LOPA-890299 format. One record per atom (N, C-alpha, C): residue in three letters; x, y, z; residue number from 1. Coordinates in steps of 0.1 Angstrom, whole numbers. Atoms other than C-alpha are relative to their C-alpha. Layout:
BEGIN
+-----+-------+-------+-------+-----+
!   r !     X !     Y !     Z !   k !
+-----+-------+-------+-------+-----+
! Ala !     X !     Y !     Z ! NUM !
...
+-----+-------+-------+-------+-----+
//
This chain:
BEGIN
+-----+-------+-------+-------+-----+
!   r !     X !     Y !     Z !   k !
+-----+-------+-------+-------+-----+
! Met !   -12 !    -5 !    -6 !   1 !
! Met !    17 !   -22 !  -149 !   1 !
! Met !     5 !    12 !    -8 !   1 !
! Gly !    -4 !   -12 !     8 !   2 !
! Gly !    23 !     3 !  -177 !   2 !
! Gly !    14 !    -4 !    -7 !   2 !
! Asp !   -13 !     2 !     7 !   3 !
! Asp !    58 !     6 !  -193 !   3 !
! Asp !    10 !    -6 !    10 !   3 !
! Pro !    -9 !     6 !    -9 !   4 !
! Pro !    80 !   -19 !  -176 !   4 !
! Pro !    15 !     6 !     1 !   4 !
! Ser !   -14 !    -6 !    -2 !   5 !
! Ser !   112 !     1 !  -184 !   5 !
! Ser !     0 !    11 !     9 !   5 !
! Thr !     1 !   -12 !   -10 !   6 !
! Thr !   100 !    28 !  -160 !   6 !
! Thr !     2 !    -5 !    15 !   6 !
! Ala !    -1 !     4 !   -13 !   7 !
! Ala !   102 !     4 !  -130 !   7 !
! Ala !    14 !     0 !     4 !   7 !
! Ser !   -14 !     3 !    -5 !   8 !
! Ser !   133 !    -1 !  -108 !   8 !
! Ser !    -1 !   -14 !     5 !   8 !
! Tyr !    -1 !    14 !    -3 !   9 !
! Tyr !   144 !   -37 !  -103 !   9 !
! Tyr !    11 !    -4 !     9 !   9 !
! Ser !   -10 !     6 !    -8 !  10 !
! Ser !   164 !   -56 !   -76 !  10 !
! Ser !    -2 !   -15 !     0 !  10 !
! Gly !     0 !    15 !     0 !  11 !
! Gly !   173 !   -93 !   -74 !  11 !
! Gly !     6 !    -4 !    13 !  11 !
! Tyr !    -5 !     5 !   -12 !  12 !
! Tyr !   179 !  -114 !   -43 !  12 !
! Tyr !     3 !   -15 !    -2 !  12 !
! Leu !    -4 !    14 !     1 !  13 !
! Leu !   198 !  -147 !   -43 !  13 !
! Leu !    -4 !    -7 !    14 !  13 !
! Pro !     5 !     6 !   -12 !  14 !
! Pro !   186 !  -173 !   -18 !  14 !
! Pro !    11 !     2 !    11 !  14 !
! Gly !    -9 !    -1 !   -12 !  15 !
! Gly !   200 !  -166 !    17 !  15 !
! Gly !     7 !    13 !     1 !  15 !
! Ala !    -7 !   -13 !     0 !  16 !
! Ala !   214 !  -131 !     7 !  16 !
! Ala !   -10 !    11 !     4 !  16 !
! Asp !     7 !   -11 !    -4 !  17 !
! Asp !   203 !  -100 !    22 !  17 !
! Asp !     2 !    13 !    -8 !  17 !
! Thr !    -4 !   -12 !     9 !  18 !
! Thr !   220 !   -76 !    -3 !  18 !
! Thr !    -5 !    -1 !   -13 !  18 !
! Pro !     5 !     3 !    13 !  19 !
! Pro !   201 !   -69 !   -34 !  19 !
! Pro !    10 !     2 !   -11 !  19 !
! Ile !    -8 !    -2 !    11 !  20 !
! Ile !   216 !   -71 !   -68 !  20 !
! Ile !    -7 !    10 !    -9 !  20 !
! Pro !     7 !    -9 !     8 !  21 !
! Pro !   208 !   -41 !   -89 !  21 !
! Pro !    -2 !    -6 !   -14 !  21 !
! Leu !     2 !     5 !    13 !  22 !
! Leu !   191 !   -52 !  -121 !  22 !
! Leu !    -6 !    12 !    -8 !  22 !
! Arg !     5 !   -10 !     9 !  23 !
! Arg !   181 !   -31 !  -152 !  23 !
! Arg !    -9 !    -7 !   -10 !  23 !
! Phe !     9 !     6 !    10 !  24 !
! Phe !   154 !   -37 !  -177 !  24 !
! Phe !     7 !    -2 !   -13 !  24 !
! Ala !    -6 !     2 !    13 !  25 !
! Ala !   165 !   -53 !  -209 !  25 !
! Ala !    -9 !     0 !   -12 !  25 !
! Glu !    10 !     1 !    10 !  26 !
! Glu !   135 !   -63 !  -229 !  26 !
! Glu !   -12 !    -7 !     4 !  26 !
! Phe !    10 !     9 !    -3 !  27 !
! Phe !   101 !   -79 !  -229 !  27 !
! Phe !    -7 !    -4 !   -13 !  27 !
! Glu !     7 !     6 !    11 !  28 !
! Glu !    80 !  -102 !  -251 !  28 !
! Glu !   -14 !    -2 !     4 !  28 !
! Ala !    15 !     1 !    -3 !  29 !
! Ala !    42 !   -99 !  -251 !  29 !
! Ala !    -6 !   -12 !    -8 !  29 !
! Glu !     7 !    11 !     5 !  30 !
! Glu !    20 !  -129 !  -258 !  30 !
! Glu !   -15 !     2 !     3 !  30 !
! Thr !    15 !    -1 !    -2 !  31 !
! Thr !   -18 !  -126 !  -263 !  31 !
! Thr !    -6 !   -14 !     3 !  31 !
! Gly !     6 !    12 !    -5 !  32 !
! Gly !   -37 !  -153 !  -245 !  32 !
! Gly !   -16 !     1 !    -2 !  32 !
! Gly !    14 !     1 !     0 !  33 !
! Gly !   -73 !  -164 !  -243 !  33 !
! Gly !    -7 !     9 !    10 !  33 !
! Leu !     5 !    -9 !   -11 !  34 !
! Leu !   -79 !  -144 !  -211 !  34 !
! Leu !     6 !    13 !     2 !  34 !
! Gly !    -7 !   -13 !    -2 !  35 !
! Gly !   -55 !  -116 !  -214 !  35 !
! Gly !    13 !     0 !    -7 !  35 !
! Gln !   -13 !    -1 !     6 !  36 !
! Gln !   -20 !  -106 !  -223 !  36 !
! Gln !    11 !    -4 !    10 !  36 !
! Asn !   -11 !     3 !    -9 !  37 !
! Asn !    11 !  -122 !  -207 !  37 !
! Asn !    13 !     6 !    -7 !  37 !
! Tyr !   -12 !    -5 !     6 !  38 !
! Tyr !    46 !  -110 !  -211 !  38 !
! Tyr !    11 !    -5 !     9 !  38 !
! Val !   -11 !     3 !    -7 !  39 !
! Val !    80 !  -120 !  -201 !  39 !
! Val !    11 !    10 !    -1 !  39 !
! Ile !    -9 !   -10 !     0 !  40 !
! Ile !   105 !   -95 !  -190 !  40 !
! Ile !    14 !    -5 !     2 !  40 !
! Ser !   -14 !     4 !    -2 !  41 !
! Ser !   143 !   -99 !  -193 !  41 !
! Ser !     7 !    11 !     7 !  41 !
! Leu !    -7 !   -10 !    -8 !  42 !
! Leu !   164 !   -82 !  -168 !  42 !
! Leu !    16 !    -3 !     0 !  42 !
! Ala !   -15 !     2 !     2 !  43 !
! Ala !   203 !   -78 !  -168 !  43 !
! Ala !     6 !     5 !    13 !  43 !
! Ala !    -9 !    -4 !   -12 !  44 !
! Ala !   228 !   -76 !  -139 !  44 !
! Ala !    11 !     8 !    -6 !  44 !
! Pro !   -12 !    -6 !     4 !  45 !
! Pro !   258 !   -53 !  -140 !  45 !
! Pro !    11 !    -9 !    -5 !  45 !
! Lys !   -11 !     8 !     5 !  46 !
! Lys !   287 !   -66 !  -160 !  46 !
! Lys !    10 !    -3 !     9 !  46 !
! Asp !   -10 !     2 !   -10 !  47 !
! Asp !   310 !   -63 !  -131 !  47 !
! Asp !    -4 !    -8 !    12 !  47 !
! Tyr !     5 !     8 !   -11 !  48 !
! Tyr !   288 !   -83 !  -108 !  48 !
! Tyr !     1 !   -15 !    -1 !  48 !
! Ala !    -3 !    15 !     0 !  49 !
! Ala !   300 !  -118 !  -100 !  49 !
! Ala !    -4 !    -6 !    13 !  49 !
! Gly !     3 !     5 !   -14 !  50 !
! Gly !   284 !  -124 !   -66 !  50 !
! Gly !    -9 !   -12 !     0 !  50 !
! Gly !     7 !    12 !    -2 !  51 !
! Gly !   270 !  -158 !   -71 !  51 !
! Gly !   -10 !    -3 !   -12 !  51 !
! Leu !     8 !     2 !    12 !  52 !
! Leu !   251 !  -155 !  -104 !  52 !
! Leu !     6 !   -10 !    -9 !  52 !
! Thr !    -5 !    10 !     9 !  53 !
! Thr !   256 !  -186 !  -124 !  53 !
! Thr !   -11 !    -5 !    -8 !  53 !
! Pro !    12 !     4 !     8 !  54 !
! Pro !   235 !  -201 !  -152 !  54 !
! Pro !    -8 !   -10 !     8 !  54 !
! Gly !    10 !     9 !    -7 !  55 !
! Gly !   204 !  -218 !  -137 !  55 !
! Gly !    -1 !     4 !    15 !  55 !
! Ala !     3 !    -5 !   -13 !  56 !
! Ala !   206 !  -199 !  -104 !  56 !
! Ala !   -13 !     6 !     1 !  56 !
! Ser !    13 !    -6 !    -3 !  57 !
! Ser !   174 !  -188 !   -88 !  57 !
! Ser !     2 !    13 !     7 !  57 !
! Val !     0 !   -12 !    -7 !  58 !
! Val !   169 !  -152 !   -80 !  58 !
! Val !   -14 !     5 !     1 !  58 !
! Thr !    13 !    -5 !    -3 !  59 !
! Thr !   139 !  -136 !   -65 !  59 !
! Thr !     1 !    16 !    -4 !  59 !
! Glu !    -1 !   -13 !     5 !  60 !
! Glu !   132 !  -104 !   -84 !  60 !
! Glu !   -12 !     9 !     7 !  60 !
! Glu !    10 !   -10 !    -6 !  61 !
! Glu !   115 !   -72 !   -69 !  61 !
! Glu !    -1 !    11 !    -9 !  61 !
! Ala !     3 !   -11 !     8 !  62 !
! Ala !   100 !   -45 !   -90 !  62 !
! Ala !    -7 !    11 !     7 !  62 !
! Thr !     6 !   -11 !    -6 !  63 !
! Thr !    91 !   -11 !   -78 !  63 !
! Thr !    -6 !    10 !   -11 !  63 !
! Val !     6 !    -9 !    10 !  64 !
! Val !    67 !    11 !   -98 !  64 !
! Val !    -6 !    11 !     8 !  64 !
! Ser !     6 !   -13 !    -6 !  65 !
! Ser !    58 !    47 !   -89 !  65 !
! Ser !   -13 !     2 !    -5 !  65 !
! Ser !    13 !    -2 !     5 !  66 !
! Ser !    21 !    51 !   -91 !  66 !
! Ser !    -4 !    14 !    -1 !  66 !
! Gly !     2 !   -14 !     1 !  67 !
! Gly !    23 !    88 !   -87 !  67 !
! Gly !   -12 !     4 !    10 !  67 !
! Val !    10 !    -1 !   -10 !  68 !
! Val !    -5 !    84 !   -61 !  68 !
! Val !     4 !     4 !    14 !  68 !
! Thr !    -4 !    -3 !   -13 !  69 !
! Thr !    -1 !   103 !   -28 !  69 !
! Thr !   -12 !    -1 !     9 !  69 !
! Gly !    11 !     1 !    -9 !  70 !
! Gly !   -22 !    99 !     3 !  70 !
! Gly !     3 !    -8 !    12 !  70 !
! Val !    -2 !     8 !   -12 !  71 !
! Val !   -26 !    79 !    35 !  71 !
! Val !    -7 !   -13 !    -2 !  71 !
! Ala !     5 !    13 !     1 !  72 !
! Ala !   -30 !    42 !    35 !  72 !
! Ala !    -9 !    -4 !    12 !  72 !
! Leu !     9 !     4 !   -11 !  73 !
! Leu !   -60 !    29 !    56 !  73 !
! Leu !    -7 !   -13 !    -3 !  73 !
! Pro !     8 !    12 !     2 !  74 !
! Pro !   -79 !    -3 !    62 !  74 !
! Pro !   -14 !     4 !    -5 !  74 !
! Pro !    13 !    -4 !     5 !  75 !
! Pro !  -112 !    -4 !    44 !  75 !
! Pro !   -10 !     2 !    10 !  75 !
! Asp !    10 !    -1 !   -10 !  76 !
! Asp !  -131 !    -6 !    77 !  76 !
! Asp !     1 !    15 !     6 !  76 !
! Ala !    -1 !   -13 !    -5 !  77 !
! Ala !  -119 !    30 !    85 !  77 !
! Ala !   -10 !    10 !    -8 !  77 !
! Leu !     8 !    -9 !     9 !  78 !
! Leu !  -141 !    44 !    57 !  78 !
! Leu !   -15 !    -2 !     3 !  78 !
! Val !    14 !    -1 !     0 !  79 !
! Val !  -177 !    55 !    60 !  79 !
! Val !    -6 !     7 !   -12 !  79 !
! Ala !     4 !    -6 !    12 !  80 !
! Ala !  -198 !    64 !    31 !  80 !
! Ala !   -15 !     4 !     3 !  80 !
! Asp !    15 !    -4 !     0 !  81 !
! Asp !  -232 !    83 !    29 !  81 !
! Asp !    -8 !    -5 !   -11 !  81 !
! Ala !     9 !     4 !    10 !  82 !
! Ala !  -261 !    77 !     7 !  82 !
! Ala !     3 !     4 !   -14 !  82 !
! Asp !    -4 !    -6 !    13 !  83 !
! Asp !  -246 !    99 !   -20 !  83 !
! Asp !    14 !    -6 !    -5 !  83 !
! Arg !   -13 !     6 !     2 !  84 !
! Arg !  -214 !    77 !   -20 !  84 !
! Arg !    12 !     8 !     2 !  84 !
! Arg !   -12 !    -7 !    -4 !  85 !
! Arg !  -192 !   103 !    -6 !  85 !
! Arg !     6 !    -7 !    12 !  85 !
! Ala !    -7 !     8 !   -11 !  86 !
! Ala !  -166 !    88 !    18 !  86 !
! Ala !     6 !    11 !     8 !  86 !
! Trp !    -7 !    -7 !   -10 !  87 !
! Trp !  -152 !   101 !    50 !  87 !
! Trp !     6 !    -9 !    10 !  87 !
! Val !    -6 !     7 !   -11 !  88 !
! Val !  -132 !    90 !    80 !  88 !
! Val !    -3 !     9 !    12 !  88 !
! Phe !     0 !    -8 !   -13 !  89 !
! Phe !  -134 !   101 !   117 !  89 !
! Phe !    14 !     1 !     5 !  89 !
! Ala !   -13 !    -4 !    -7 !  90 !
! Ala !  -103 !   118 !   130 !  90 !
! Ala !    -1 !     4 !    14 !  90 !
! Leu !     0 !    -4 !   -13 !  91 !
! Leu !   -95 !   121 !   166 !  91 !
! Leu !     5 !    14 !     2 !  91 !
! Glu !    -1 !   -15 !    -2 !  92 !
! Glu !   -95 !   157 !   179 !  92 !
! Glu !    14 !     2 !     8 !  92 !
! Thr !   -12 !    -3 !    -9 !  93 !
! Thr !   -68 !   156 !   207 !  93 !
! Thr !     6 !   -12 !     5 !  93 !
! Ala !    -6 !    11 !    -5 !  94 !
! Ala !   -44 !   134 !   224 !  94 !
! Ala !    -6 !    -4 !    14 !  94 !
! Ala !     6 !     3 !   -13 !  95 !
! Ala !   -65 !   136 !   256 !  95 !
! Ala !   -10 !   -12 !     0 !  95 !
! Glu !    10 !    12 !    -1 !  96 !
! Glu !   -87 !   107 !   269 !  96 !
! Glu !   -12 !     6 !     9 !  96 !
! Pro !     5 !     4 !    12 !  97 !
! Pro !  -116 !   107 !   262 !  97 !
! Pro !     2 !    14 !    -9 !  97 !
! Thr !     0 !   -10 !     8 !  98 !
! Thr !  -115 !   128 !   231 !  98 !
! Thr !   -12 !     0 !   -10 !  98 !
! Ser !    12 !     2 !     9 !  99 !
! Ser !  -140 !   137 !   204 !  99 !
! Ser !     5 !    -2 !   -14 !  99 !
! Ile !    -4 !     2 !    13 ! 100 !
! Ile !  -140 !   129 !   168 ! 100 !
! Ile !    -6 !     9 !   -10 ! 100 !
! Arg !     6 !    -9 !    10 ! 101 !
! Arg !  -146 !   149 !   136 ! 101 !
! Arg !    -1 !    -7 !   -12 ! 101 !
! Arg !     2 !     6 !    13 ! 102 !
! Arg !  -159 !   139 !   103 ! 102 !
! Arg !     9 !     7 !   -10 ! 102 !
! Val !    -8 !    -6 !    10 ! 103 !
! Val !  -133 !   144 !    75 ! 103 !
! Val !    -3 !    -6 !   -14 ! 103 !
! Ser !     4 !     5 !    13 ! 104 !
! Ser !  -143 !   141 !    39 ! 104 !
! Ser !    13 !    -4 !    -7 ! 104 !
! Val !   -11 !     6 !     7 ! 105 !
! Val !  -118 !   120 !    18 ! 105 !
! Val !    -3 !    -4 !   -14 ! 105 !
! Gln !     1 !     6 !    14 ! 106 !
! Gln !  -111 !   110 !   -18 ! 106 !
! Gln !     6 !   -13 !     1 ! 106 !
! Val !    -5 !    14 !    -2 ! 107 !
! Val !  -106 !    72 !   -20 ! 107 !
! Val !     6 !    -4 !   -14 ! 107 !
! Ile !    -7 !     6 !    12 ! 108 !
! Ile !   -81 !    57 !   -44 ! 108 !
! Ile !     3 !   -15 !     4 ! 108 !
! Ser !    -3 !    13 !    -3 ! 109 !
! Ser !   -79 !    19 !   -47 ! 109 !
! Ser !     0 !    -7 !   -13 ! 109 !
! Asn !    -1 !     8 !    12 ! 110 !
! Asn !   -67 !    -3 !   -76 ! 110 !
! Asn !    -6 !   -14 !     2 ! 110 !
! Ser !     4 !    13 !    -2 ! 111 !
! Ser !   -77 !   -35 !   -59 ! 111 !
! Ser !   -13 !    -2 !     8 ! 111 !
! Gly !    11 !     2 !    -9 ! 112 !
! Gly !  -105 !   -28 !   -35 ! 112 !
! Gly !     4 !    -4 !    14 ! 112 !
! Arg !    -6 !     4 !   -13 ! 113 !
! Arg !   -83 !   -40 !    -6 ! 113 !
! Arg !    10 !    10 !     5 ! 113 !
! Asp !   -10 !    -9 !    -4 ! 114 !
! Asp !   -55 !   -15 !    -6 ! 114 !
! Asp !    -6 !    14 !    -2 ! 114 !
! Ile !     7 !   -13 !     0 ! 115 !
! Ile !   -72 !    19 !     3 ! 115 !
! Ile !    10 !    11 !     2 ! 115 !
! Ile !    -8 !   -12 !    -3 ! 116 !
! Ile !   -54 !    52 !     0 ! 116 !
! Ile !   -10 !    12 !    -1 ! 116 !
! Val !     8 !   -12 !     0 ! 117 !
! Val !   -72 !    84 !     9 ! 117 !
! Val !     7 !    13 !     0 ! 117 !
! Asp !    -6 !   -13 !     0 ! 118 !
! Asp !   -64 !   120 !     2 ! 118 !
! Asp !   -11 !     8 !     6 ! 118 !
! Gly !     9 !    -9 !    -9 ! 119 !
! Gly !   -79 !   146 !    26 ! 119 !
! Gly !     4 !     1 !    14 ! 119 !
! Val !    -5 !     0 !   -15 ! 120 !
! Val !   -61 !   137 !    59 ! 120 !
! Val !    15 !     0 !    -1 ! 120 !
! Glu !   -14 !    -1 !    -1 ! 121 !
! Glu !   -26 !   145 !    68 ! 121 !
! Glu !     6 !   -12 !     6 ! 121 !
! Met !    -8 !    10 !    -6 ! 122 !
! Met !     0 !   118 !    75 ! 122 !
! Met !     1 !     2 !    15 ! 122 !
! Gly !    -2 !    -1 !   -14 ! 123 !
! Gly !     1 !   111 !   112 ! 123 !
! Gly !   -13 !     3 !     8 ! 123 !
! Thr !    13 !    -2 !    -6 ! 124 !
! Thr !   -36 !   119 !   118 ! 124 !
! Thr !    -5 !   -13 !     6 ! 124 !
! Glu !     6 !    13 !    -6 ! 125 !
! Glu !   -52 !    94 !   143 ! 125 !
! Glu !   -14 !    -1 !    -6 ! 125 !
! Ile !    13 !     3 !     6 ! 126 !
! Ile !   -82 !    78 !   125 ! 126 !
! Ile !    -6 !   -12 !     7 ! 126 !
! Val !     8 !    12 !    -6 ! 127 !
! Val !  -110 !    55 !   139 ! 127 !
! Val !     2 !   -10 !   -11 ! 127 !
! Val !    -1 !    11 !    10 ! 128 !
! Val !  -103 !    21 !   122 ! 128 !
! Val !    -9 !   -11 !     3 ! 128 !
! Ala !     8 !    10 !    -3 ! 129 !
! Ala !  -128 !    -1 !   139 ! 129 !
! Ala !   -14 !     6 !     5 ! 129 !
! Gly !    13 !    -4 !    -5 ! 130 !
! Gly !  -166 !     6 !   143 ! 130 !
! Gly !    -3 !    15 !    -5 ! 130 !
! Ala !     2 !   -15 !     4 ! 131 !
! Ala !  -164 !    40 !   125 ! 131 !
! Ala !   -15 !     1 !    -6 ! 131 !
! His !    15 !    -1 !     5 ! 132 !
! His !  -199 !    32 !   109 ! 132 !
! His !   -10 !     1 !    11 ! 132 !
! Leu !    10 !    -1 !   -12 ! 133 !
! Leu !  -215 !    32 !   144 ! 133 !
! Leu !     1 !    13 !     7 ! 133 !
! Leu !    -2 !   -12 !    -7 ! 134 !
! Leu !  -202 !    67 !   153 ! 134 !
! Leu !    -5 !    11 !    -8 ! 134 !
! Ser !     4 !   -12 !     7 ! 135 !
! Ser !  -213 !   102 !   146 ! 135 !
! Ser !     8 !    11 !     2 ! 135 !
! Asp !    -8 !   -11 !    -1 ! 136 !
! Asp !  -196 !   135 !   142 ! 136 !
! Asp !    -1 !     7 !    14 ! 136 !
! Gly !    -1 !    -7 !   -14 ! 137 !
! Gly !  -185 !   150 !   176 ! 137 !
! Gly !    -1 !    -9 !    11 ! 137 !
! Ala !     2 !    11 !   -11 ! 138 !
! Ala !  -190 !   117 !   195 ! 138 !
! Ala !    14 !     0 !     9 ! 138 !
! Ala !   -11 !     1 !    -8 ! 139 !
! Ala !  -167 !   112 !   225 ! 139 !
! Ala !     5 !   -15 !    -1 ! 139 !
! Val !    -4 !    13 !     1 ! 140 !
! Val !  -144 !    82 !   222 ! 140 !
! Val !    13 !    -2 !     8 ! 140 !
! Lys !   -13 !     3 !    -7 ! 141 !
! Lys !  -114 !    65 !   240 ! 141 !
! Lys !     8 !    -9 !    -9 ! 141 !
! Arg !    -8 !     8 !     8 ! 142 !
! Arg !   -85 !    48 !   223 ! 142 !
! Arg !    -1 !   -15 !     6 ! 142 !
! Trp !    -1 !    13 !    -5 ! 143 !
! Trp !   -84 !    10 !   224 ! 143 !
! Trp !    14 !    -2 !     5 ! 143 !
! Arg !   -14 !     3 !    -6 ! 144 !
! Arg !   -55 !     0 !   246 ! 144 !
! Arg !     2 !   -15 !     2 ! 144 !
! Gly !    -1 !    14 !    -2 ! 145 !
! Gly !   -62 !   -37 !   246 ! 145 !
! Gly !    -8 !    -5 !    12 ! 145 !
! Leu !     7 !     5 !   -11 ! 146 !
! Leu !   -79 !   -59 !   272 ! 146 !
! Leu !     8 !     3 !    13 ! 146 !
! Ile !    -7 !    -3 !   -13 ! 147 !
! Ile !   -71 !   -48 !   308 ! 147 !
! Ile !    -8 !    -9 !    10 ! 147 !
! Val !     8 !     8 !   -10 ! 148 !
! Val !   -78 !   -73 !   336 ! 148 !
! Val !     3 !     7 !    13 ! 148 !
! Glu !    -2 !    -7 !   -12 ! 149 !
! Glu !   -84 !   -55 !   369 ! 149 !
! Glu !    -4 !   -11 !    11 ! 149 !
! Glu !     4 !     9 !   -11 ! 150 !
! Glu !   -85 !   -74 !   403 ! 150 !
! Glu !    -5 !     8 !    11 ! 150 !
+-----+-------+-------+-------+-----+
//
């Protein structure tokens, strides 16, 4: 996570939709057999009295800026070549059928499940299923779901 004091924190009481603004107070690190654990202490504003009592449960939400920019995609949208360069297929036009073009991307992933790519603009239509079966310039149609014709 990095420095916990750089995150922004909110708390939610059970059944409440309005967040409680919380601020970082302190943390205590403990070294364990498998890694390092730490406990973070958060503080609510002094003037806040909206249901916080000793022993109350609060769901805490932390937001950390990763500094990473790009477009989030499912892993199936990526295609890689033998040199491990990654690309996606972008749809050329809004017309049906349309053609696709190969767009080289840089892949960023901390977990291997959440994929962020740099190299395509936000809002670009990307092939997300079966991309590994296509080639540059292929004609494609958008999936509109199953249609039953009588």
